[in-house]
C-alpha positions in Angstrom: 3.2 5.9 12.1 0.0 5.9 10.1 -1.3 2.9 8.2 -3.5 3.1 5.1 -5.3 0.5 3.1 -6.5 1.6 -0.4 -8.7 -0.3 -2.8 -7.7 0.7 -6.4 -10.7 0.4 -8.7 -9.4 -0.3 -12.2 -9.4 -2.9 -15.1 -5.7 -3.5 -15.4 -4.7 -7.1 -14.9 -1.1 -6.3 -14.1 -1.7 -3.7 -11.5 -2.5 -4.2 -7.8 -6.0 -3.9 -6.4 -5.1 -3.3 -2.8 -2.3 -0.9 -1.6 -1.1 -0.9 2.0 1.2 1.9 3.2 3.1 2.5 6.4 3.7 6.3 6.6 6.0 8.2 8.9 5.2 11.6 10.4 6.1 13.3 7.1 3.7 11.1 5.1 6.7 9.3 3.5 6.2 5.5 2.9 8.4 3.4 5.1 6.9 0.1 4.0 4.4 -0.8 1.3 2.4 -3.9 0.2 0.6 -4.4 -3.1 -1.9 -7.2 -3.4 -2.9 -8.3 -6.9 -6.2 -9.8 -8.1 -4.6 -13.2 -8.5 -3.6 -13.3 -4.8 0.1 -12.4 -5.3 1.9 -9.8 -3.3 4.7 -7.3 -3.9 6.3 -5.3 -1.1 8.9 -2.6 -0.6 10.8 -1.1 2.2 14.0 0.9 2.6 16.3 -2.0 2.1 14.7 -3.7 -0.8 11.6 -4.9 -2.6 9.8 -7.8 -4.3 8.1 -7.7 -7.6 7.6 -4.2 -9.2 6.6 -2.6 -5.9 8.5 0.5 -4.9 8.2 3.1 -2.1 6.7 6.4 -3.3 9.4 9.0 -4.0 7.1 11.8 -2.9 4.9 12.4 0.2 1.5 10.7 0.0 -1.4 13.1 -0.2 -3.8 13.6 2.7 -6.6 11.1 3.3 -9.1 13.6 2.0 -7.2 14.1 -1.2 -7.0 10.4 -1.8 -10.7 9.9 -1.0 -11.6 12.7 -3.5 -10.4 10.5 -6.4 -13.2 8.1 -7.3 -10.8 5.3 -8.4 -9.6 4.9 -4.7 -11.4 3.7 -1.6 -9.3 4.5 1.4 -9.3 3.2 5.0 -7.1 4.0 7.9 -6.1 0.7 9.5 -4.3 -0.4 12.6 -0.6 -1.3 13.0 -1.7 -4.9 13.6 -3.7 -5.1 10.4 -0.7 -3.8 8.4 1.6 -6.2 10.2 -0.6 -9.2 9.2 -0.6 -8.3 5.5 3.2 -7.5 5.7 3.9 -10.9 7.1 1.8 -12.5 4.3 3.6 -10.6 1.7 7.2 -11.2 2.9 6.7 -14.9 3.7 4.9 -15.8 0.4 
């Protein structure tokens, strides 16, 4: 598994500002958390979702491709960091 944290730079009040993804070996999302500027969370996984958050239906691009888009700031994070934000999202 690989874990990504992406800051989305935009001016849309109803869109998330942080995107957290758990990716399998094929770069498909298995779990996802979206954090909004007001502190609310959405999440999605194979068996369900909260808010408007959905797993991507396509493979995520490579880290280099994501970094090449100036509206995204990408970081590879640890499983533990993803787990912490997942727990916040699902228990909130």
